[in-house]
Residue, then its C-alpha position, 0 to 999 in steps of 0.5 A: m674811294g671807289a665808284g660813287g663814293e664806295s670804300e674798298r671795305e664796302r666794295l668788299l664787304g659787297l663781295v663777301a655778302g653775295y659768295v655767302l650768300e649763293h656758297g654758305i659758310a660751311d667751307l669757307t676759308l679767307r684764302k679761297l674767298g679772296a681768291a672768289i672775290g679778287t682780293n687775298n686774305r692778308m687784305l680781307l684781315y686788314y679791313f675786317s680783323s678775323k673772319e668771324q667780324l667779317i661772316e658777321q658783317a656780311l650777313m648784316a650787309a646780305s639781309t640789306r639786299f632782302p628789302v621784304f625781309a628787311a621790313a617785315m617787322t613794321g607790319l606790327d605798325g597801325t592799329g588794327p587786330l594784333a593777330e592781323r599784324l602779326d600775320r603781316c610781319w610773318a608775310g613778310i618773313a617768309a615771303a619766297e626771295n628771303h629764303p636765301f638770306h634765312r638759308l645763311f642766317f640759320e647756317v650762321y645761327g648753328v656754327a654760333l651755337h656749336q663754336p662758342g666764343r666765334f659768333d657771341g655778337f651776332l648771338s646776342r644781337v639774335g636773341h634780343d633785337w627781334t624779342n625787345l621790338v616785339a616786346g615794346q609794341l605790346r607795352r605800348e599796347g597796355v601789356p604789362d612786363p613781365e607779360a610783354a617781355r614773355l610774349g615778345r619772347e614767344i612770338v619770335a620763338l614762333w616765327r624762328g621756328l616756322q622759318f626752320d620748318l619753311l625752309s625745311t619743308g617748303d609747304a607754305a601755305e601749311v606753315a602760314a595756317a600753323h602761324a595764323a592760328a598761334a598768332a590769334a592764340l597769343a593775340d588773345r592772351c596778350a588782349r586779356v593783360a592789356q590794360p587801357t592805354g592813353 
């Protein structure tokens, strides 16, 4: 155990997360990574089994460095108008301090799609985690299935597309305006199919 009870594995994972946030994964090799963080490729394989497992875990560890992003989904909580709550979620997702994480996320996402089998666990989580959270909230508000699942998927697709747009254009105000318009339309659709709760 290291300082403060931190294991060597945790220490290395933290160093790897910092490295990939700064440098990305495009030309990443375990040998180069090990030299940069003061270890070697054999130790990295010992603790993480493969480069793919290391990158997936580093991405998850990196996300914890962006508390506004990590808390973004709590914007759905509460009882105010759904469009406003969706806008709160988007504001948390889109905050400027989260952009380094978004860049790394989309880089890993692109590699995962281009090279099937490398990051299947990552793709599985990306494809379902947020969608299930949003759909679950819509169900609690009276939106029945299959509409809740479909609308949850559309909302998350909106967020993913606008994350990409925000990174590529840098136009936060226009992207926020696009989100507000789409969120209002999606909230209206939810209201039209919702059934009384409680």
